[in-house]
ZALUMZA-178862 format. One line per field, with one value per residue (C-alpha): x, y, z; residue number from 1; residue in three letters. Coordinates in steps of 0.001 Angstrom, whole numbers, always signed. Layout:
REM ZALUMZA-178862
xx: (X, ...)
yy: (Y, ...)
zz: (Z, ...)
resi: (NUM, ...)
resn: (ALA, ...)
//
This chain:
REM ZALUMZA-178862
xx: (-59249, -59551, -62446, -64730, -64711, -67828, -68539, -68760, -70937, -74272, -73090, -73760, -73672, -71740, -74239, -77215, -79208, -81277, -84206, -86138, -89616, -93098, -95802, -93513, -94939, -94520, -90913, -90049, -91420, -89375, -86207, -86828, -87270, -83887, -82194, -83950, -81077, -78096, -77757, -77953, -79892, -82747, -84142, -87100, -87488, -90203, -89925, -91588, -88535, -85769, -83018, -84846, -85606, -81955, -80679, -83289, -82339, -78648, -79372, -81180, -78387, -76377, -73892, -70498, -71403, -74290, -75700, -78333, -80537, -83583, -86729, -86895, -83332, -82729, -79890, -78118, -75555, -72993, -73716, -73134, -69943, -68473, -69363, -67697, -64504, -64557, -65058, -62230, -59924, -61062, -62702, -62712, -64189, -67686, -68689, -71267, -72446, -72667, -76271, -78511, -82231, -84469, -86657, -83906, -84887, -84048, -83367, -80238, -78774, -79354, -77729, -74641, -74566, -74838, -71974, -69825, -70575, -69702, -66450, -65181, -66334, -67014, -70665, -72858, -76521, -78531, -79926, -76350, -76676, -74123, -72271, -69746, -68769, -70892, -67755, -67243, -70939, -70704, -67547, -69356, -72290, -75369, -77592, -78554, -82200, -82527, -83093, -86275, -84233, -80705, -79696, -77667, -75538, -75002, -73961, -71392, -70086, -69752, -67881, -65419, -65061, -64101, -61582, -63429, -62352, -65085, -64856, -66922, -67932, -67332, -70895, -74138, -77044, -80452, -82921, -86231, -86718, -90300, -89853, -88762, -91747, -94337, -93087, -91559, -87944, -87133, -88754, -87185, -83714, -83727, -85033, -82288, -79550, -80954, -81128, -77592, -76048, -78076, -76872, -73250, -73457, -75025, -72742, -71998)
yy: (+97250, +96553, +94423, +95482, +93174, +91333, +93875, +96601, +94727, +95924, +98455, +102112, +103369, +106485, +107315, +109621, +108639, +111587, +110834, +113710, +112409, +113425, +111394, +108343, +106195, +102806, +103374, +104947, +102016, +99586, +101629, +101946, +98193, +97676, +100062, +98774, +96716, +98803, +100774, +104077, +107117, +107429, +110906, +111285, +114945, +116813, +120598, +121753, +121540, +118994, +121445, +122504, +118868, +117870, +120774, +120258, +116598, +117471, +119842, +117067, +114569, +113494, +111143, +111864, +110831, +112158, +109940, +111581, +108909, +109387, +107560, +105507, +104185, +100482, +100063, +96685, +95123, +95463, +99214, +99578, +97524, +99434, +102793, +101888, +100880, +104102, +106236, +104473, +105225, +108830, +110117, +113769, +113194, +113526, +110020, +108993, +105784, +104616, +104889, +102153, +102450, +99576, +99871, +99415, +100148, +103619, +104809, +102628, +105115, +107927, +105928, +105350, +109050, +109982, +107655, +109013, +112617, +111813, +110032, +112580, +115825, +115029, +116031, +113429, +114097, +113449, +110129, +108826, +108997, +111615, +110856, +112841, +113706, +116224, +118316, +118558, +119274, +122256, +123406, +123375, +125243, +123119, +122742, +126017, +126773, +129695, +127428, +125578, +122621, +121284, +121813, +118584, +119738, +123139, +121430, +119387, +122557, +124166, +121100, +121385, +125101, +124167, +121683, +118679, +115586, +113618, +109826, +107341, +104315, +101213, +100015, +100439, +101966, +101198, +104064, +104659, +106099, +107088, +110594, +109140, +106805, +109377, +112425, +110731, +109761, +112410, +115311, +114362, +113839, +117201, +118954, +117428, +118504, +122034, +122291, +120960, +123506, +126295, +125304, +125041, +128674, +129817, +132012, +130601)
zz: (-41970, -38257, -37118, -34278, -31273, -30184, -27479, -30137, -32620, -31234, -28665, -29390, -25820, -26874, -29643, -29796, -32885, -34092, -36383, -37990, -38636, -39765, -41510, -41627, -38849, -40562, -41611, -38262, -36280, -38350, -37773, -34028, -33800, -35489, -33054, -29959, -28493, -29564, -26340, -28212, -27082, -29583, -30236, -32605, -33469, -35368, -35272, -38484, -40736, -41096, -40129, -36953, -36139, -36536, -34448, -31730, -31561, -31304, -28402, -26532, -27141, -24102, -25791, -27389, -30940, -33033, -35771, -37975, -39553, -41778, -40678, -43875, -43533, -42909, -40423, -40332, -37995, -40776, -41006, -37278, -37267, -40203, -38645, -35339, -37145, -39182, -36077, -34281, -37187, -37730, -34509, -35610, -39073, -40507, -41589, -44180, -45844, -49406, -50592, -51922, -52641, -51609, -54701, -57297, -60904, -62193, -58656, -58685, -61172, -58691, -55904, -58044, -58900, -55209, -54319, -57127, -56101, -52505, -53338, -55859, -54268, -50584, -50932, -49220, -48434, -45296, -46516, -46237, -42426, -41395, -38163, -36114, -32581, -30705, -30258, -34028, -34570, -32227, -34000, -37349, -35858, -36595, -39661, -41363, -40605, -43033, -46036, -47090, -48379, -48670, -45051, -45216, -48150, -46546, -43312, -45229, -46858, -43434, -42189, -45063, -44358, -40790, -42238, -40844, -42747, -44537, -44463, -46452, -44386, -46566, -46173, -48126, -46221, -47688, -47977, -49733, -53205, -52435, -53918, -57248, -57252, -56196, -58134, -61161, -61804, -64435, -62591, -59241, -60729, -62517, -59399, -57239, -59652, -59834, -56046, -55648, -57988, -56382, -52913, -54045, -55121, -51853, -49775, -46322)
resi: (1, 2, 3, 4, 5, 6, 7, 8, 9, 10, 11, 12, 13, 14, 15, 16, 17, 18, 19, 20, 21, 22, 23, 24, 25, 26, 27, 28, 29, 30, 31, 32, 33, 34, 35, 36, 37, 38, 39, 40, 41, 42, 43, 44, 45, 46, 47, 48, 49, 50, 51, 52, 53, 54, 55, 56, 57, 58, 59, 60, 61, 62, 63, 64, 65, 66, 67, 68, 69, 70, 71, 72, 73, 74, 75, 76, 77, 78, 79, 80, 81, 82, 83, 84, 85, 86, 87, 88, 89, 90, 91, 92, 93, 94, 95, 96, 97, 98, 99, 100, 101, 102, 103, 104, 105, 106, 107, 108, 109, 110, 111, 112, 113, 114, 115, 116, 117, 118, 119, 120, 121, 122, 123, 124, 125, 126, 127, 128, 129, 130, 131, 132, 133, 134, 135, 136, 137, 138, 139, 140, 141, 142, 143, 144, 145, 146, 147, 148, 149, 150, 151, 152, 153, 154, 155, 156, 157, 158, 159, 160, 161, 162, 163, 164, 165, 166, 167, 168, 169, 170, 171, 172, 173, 174, 175, 176, 177, 178, 179, 180, 181, 182, 183, 184, 185, 186, 187, 188, 189, 190, 191, 192, 193, 194, 195, 196, 197, 198, 199, 200, 201, 202, 203, 204)
resn: (MET, ALA, LYS, PRO, ASN, LYS, GLN, ASP, GLU, GLN, CYS, LEU, GLU, ASN, PHE, SER, ILE, ILE, ILE, PRO, SER, TRP, ASN, GLN, GLU, THR, ALA, LEU, ASN, ALA, LEU, LEU, GLU, LYS, LEU, GLU, ASN, THR, GLY, ALA, GLU, ILE, ILE, VAL, SER, SER, GLU, GLY, SER, ARG, ALA, LYS, SER, LEU, ASN, ALA, GLY, ALA, LYS, LYS, ALA, THR, ARG, LYS, ILE, LEU, TRP, PHE, VAL, HIS, ALA, ASP, SER, GLN, ILE, THR, LYS, GLU, ASN, ILE, GLN, SER, LEU, ILE, VAL, SER, LEU, ASN, GLN, PHE, PRO, ASP, ALA, LEU, HIS, TYR, PHE, LYS, LEU, GLN, PHE, ALA, GLU, GLY, GLY, LEU, SER, ALA, ILE, ASN, ALA, LYS, GLY, ALA, ASN, LEU, ARG, SER, SER, LEU, PHE, ASP, LEU, PRO, TYR, GLY, ASP, GLN, ALA, LEU, CYS, LEU, SER, LYS, GLN, GLN, PHE, GLU, LEU, ILE, GLY, ALA, TYR, PRO, GLU, ASP, THR, PRO, TYR, GLY, GLU, ASP, LEU, LEU, PHE, VAL, ARG, LEU, ALA, LYS, LYS, CYS, GLN, VAL, LYS, LEU, VAL, GLU, VAL, PRO, SER, PHE, LEU, ILE, SER, SER, ALA, ARG, LYS, TYR, ASN, SER, GLN, GLY, TRP, VAL, LYS, THR, SER, ILE, THR, HIS, TRP, TYR, ILE, MET, PHE, LYS, LEU, LEU, LEU, LYS, LYS, LEU)
//
């Protein structure tokens, strides 16, 4: 795998990083601090729903590459380097990261399941920090706003329908398992599986 040069290591001048956010001030501030010196255009968007926030952010974006990052994600230099290499190799693809939860414990099982689902079926979720060119985003046609949940999975399905290649970035992105902790691991896991199967049956 090609290595990024030193100029690329912290340079995201071609990136618009879109962060949907509400009631996540602490996590958001930590993420913004991490992204402060990357040169990226940072767009924090809150429009009442995640899909509307993502689409509104994409419309405001002025850079060539759109990177959709959840507010509770922890972006590292290694994440950035690996993403740049992946984009250089597959500029027209939809890229996503391997998932890892900061809390560990039972949530580690869910992270492994998410990574297996993504690798086998090309079905990553939004907490895996989807990234693609603005041109490809416009080809796909944005995140569906007519759904109360699962806009990320539906967007991925639309990308596949448009024959956009999906590429897994060989890097683990750390996210939060707060839902599993607050709502219970069993209940949250069953709910997520139910929603996934329901969305896979939804007509696009």
